[in-house]
Backbone as numpy.savetxt, mean C-alpha at the origin, in Angstrom:
# Nx Ny Nz CAx CAy CAz Cx Cy Cz
4.96 3.95 -9.79 4.07 3.98 -8.66 4.55 2.97 -7.62
4.40 3.34 -6.37 4.83 2.41 -5.32 3.67 2.04 -4.43
3.85 0.94 -3.70 2.85 0.51 -2.74 3.54 -0.26 -1.63
2.84 -0.42 -0.53 3.35 -1.20 0.60 2.59 -2.51 0.63
3.32 -3.60 0.67 2.72 -4.93 0.68 2.81 -5.51 2.08
1.66 -5.94 2.60 1.60 -6.63 3.90 0.65 -7.81 3.77
0.69 -8.70 4.73 -0.26 -9.81 4.77 -1.66 -9.22 4.88
-2.60 -9.72 4.10 -3.95 -9.16 4.08 -4.67 -9.25 5.42
-4.27 -10.19 6.26 -4.87 -10.31 7.59 -4.60 -9.08 8.45
-3.53 -8.37 8.17 -3.16 -7.21 8.98 -3.96 -5.95 8.63
-4.62 -5.94 7.49 -5.40 -4.76 7.08 -6.43 -4.41 8.15
-7.19 -5.42 8.59 -8.24 -5.22 9.59 -7.63 -4.76 10.92
-6.50 -5.35 11.31 -5.84 -4.95 12.56 -5.43 -3.48 12.52
-4.85 -3.06 11.42 -4.44 -1.66 11.29 -5.67 -0.76 11.32
-6.72 -1.15 10.61 -7.95 -0.36 10.58 -8.54 -0.21 11.98
-8.57 -1.29 12.74 -9.09 -1.22 14.11 -8.23 -0.32 14.98
-6.93 -0.45 14.87 -6.01 0.36 15.68 -6.12 1.84 15.32
-6.24 2.15 14.03 -6.31 3.53 13.57 -7.73 4.09 13.59
-8.72 3.23 13.92 -10.13 3.61 13.95 -10.58 4.19 12.60
-10.32 3.38 11.57 -10.72 3.77 10.22 -11.20 2.52 9.49
-11.60 2.67 8.25 -12.10 1.54 7.48 -10.94 0.76 6.83
-11.25 -0.46 6.44 -10.27 -1.27 5.70 -9.87 -0.56 4.41
-10.85 0.06 3.77 -10.59 0.77 2.51 -9.60 1.91 2.72
-9.71 2.62 3.84 -8.77 3.70 4.14 -7.35 3.16 4.23
-7.20 2.01 4.85 -5.88 1.38 4.97 -5.37 0.98 3.60
-6.20 0.35 2.81 -5.78 -0.08 1.46 -5.33 1.10 0.60
-6.10 2.18 0.65 -5.75 3.37 -0.14 -4.43 3.98 0.33
-4.21 3.99 1.64 -2.95 4.52 2.18 -1.78 3.66 1.74
-1.96 2.34 1.77 -0.86 1.43 1.40 -0.54 1.51 -0.09
-1.50 1.98 -0.89 -1.25 2.16 -2.33 -0.85 3.59 -2.65
-0.62 4.41 -1.61 -0.19 5.81 -1.76 -1.19 6.63 -2.58
-2.47 6.26 -2.52 -3.50 7.02 -3.21 -3.91 8.22 -2.38
-3.87 8.06 -1.06 -4.24 9.15 -0.16 -2.98 9.74 0.46
-3.11 10.98 0.92 -1.98 11.63 1.58 -2.49 12.35 2.82
-1.58 12.65 3.70 -1.94 13.35 4.93 -1.39 12.64 6.15
-1.79 13.12 7.30 -1.26 12.60 8.56 -1.69 11.14 8.81
-2.98 10.85 8.63 -3.47 9.50 8.89 -2.84 8.47 7.93
-2.86 8.70 6.63 -2.20 7.73 5.73 -0.72 7.55 6.03
-0.04 8.63 6.42 1.38 8.51 6.78 1.55 7.60 7.99
0.68 7.73 8.98 0.75 6.89 10.18 0.43 5.43 9.83
-0.54 5.24 8.95 -0.89 3.88 8.52 0.31 3.23 7.82
0.95 3.96 6.92 2.11 3.41 6.21 3.26 3.10 7.17
3.50 4.00 8.11 4.57 3.79 9.09 4.28 2.54 9.93
3.04 2.39 10.37 2.67 1.23 11.17 2.81 -0.06 10.36
2.39 -0.02 9.10 2.48 -1.21 8.25 3.92 -1.67 8.08
4.84 -0.72 7.96 6.25 -1.06 7.77 6.89 -1.50 9.07
6.70 -0.73 10.13 7.41 -1.01 11.38 6.82 -2.16 12.19
5.49 -2.27 12.24 4.87 -3.26 13.10 4.43 -4.53 12.37
4.10 -4.38 11.09 3.55 -5.51 10.34 4.44 -5.96 9.19
5.71 -5.58 9.24 6.72 -6.06 8.29 6.37 -5.74 6.84
5.76 -4.58 6.62 5.42 -4.15 5.27 6.65 -3.88 4.44
6.53 -4.11 3.16 7.63 -3.91 2.22 7.16 -2.92 1.14
7.97 -1.89 0.92 7.65 -0.92 -0.13 8.19 -1.46 -1.45
7.31 -1.52 -2.43 7.74 -1.98 -3.75 7.33 -0.95 -4.80
8.08 -0.92 -5.87 7.73 -0.08 -7.02 6.82 -0.91 -7.91
5.72 -0.34 -8.29 4.75 -1.05 -9.11 4.78 -0.45 -10.51
5.03 -1.28 -11.51 5.06 -0.80 -12.89 3.67 -0.72 -13.46
3.49 0.22 -14.33 2.22 0.35 -15.05 2.12 -0.82 -16.02
1.01 -1.56 -15.97 0.85 -2.75 -16.81 0.92 -2.41 -18.29
0.46 -1.25 -18.67 0.53 -0.89 -20.09 1.97 -0.73 -20.54
2.83 -0.25 -19.65 4.25 -0.14 -19.99 4.89 -1.52 -20.14
4.47 -2.45 -19.30 5.00 -3.81 -19.40 4.61 -4.41 -20.75
3.37 -4.21 -21.17 2.91 -4.74 -22.46 3.70 -4.11 -23.61
3.94 -2.81 -23.51 4.71 -2.14 -24.56 6.12 -2.70 -24.62
6.74 -2.92 -23.46 8.09 -3.47 -23.44 8.14 -4.87 -24.04
7.12 -5.68 -23.80 7.10 -7.02 -24.35 6.92 -6.98 -25.87
6.13 -6.06 -26.36 5.93 -5.95 -27.82 7.18 -5.46 -28.53
7.96 -4.64 -27.86 9.18 -4.09 -28.48 10.32 -5.09 -28.51
10.23 -6.14 -27.72 11.34 -7.12 -27.65 11.14 -8.22 -28.61
């Protein structure tokens, strides 16, 4: 799973600019939602607010890997 990481102060700015809720921005940045608006939110987060796309590992997989080592 991937997500876009930005400074939390920018969530409100993006929400105001896109005329949506903070929750809508958070869901878009976690790739939970899809469509035109979430795509624009993600693009804005990366281009204007220095967002970084990261791969997020499932915590249960991390625990399994630690037990196997």
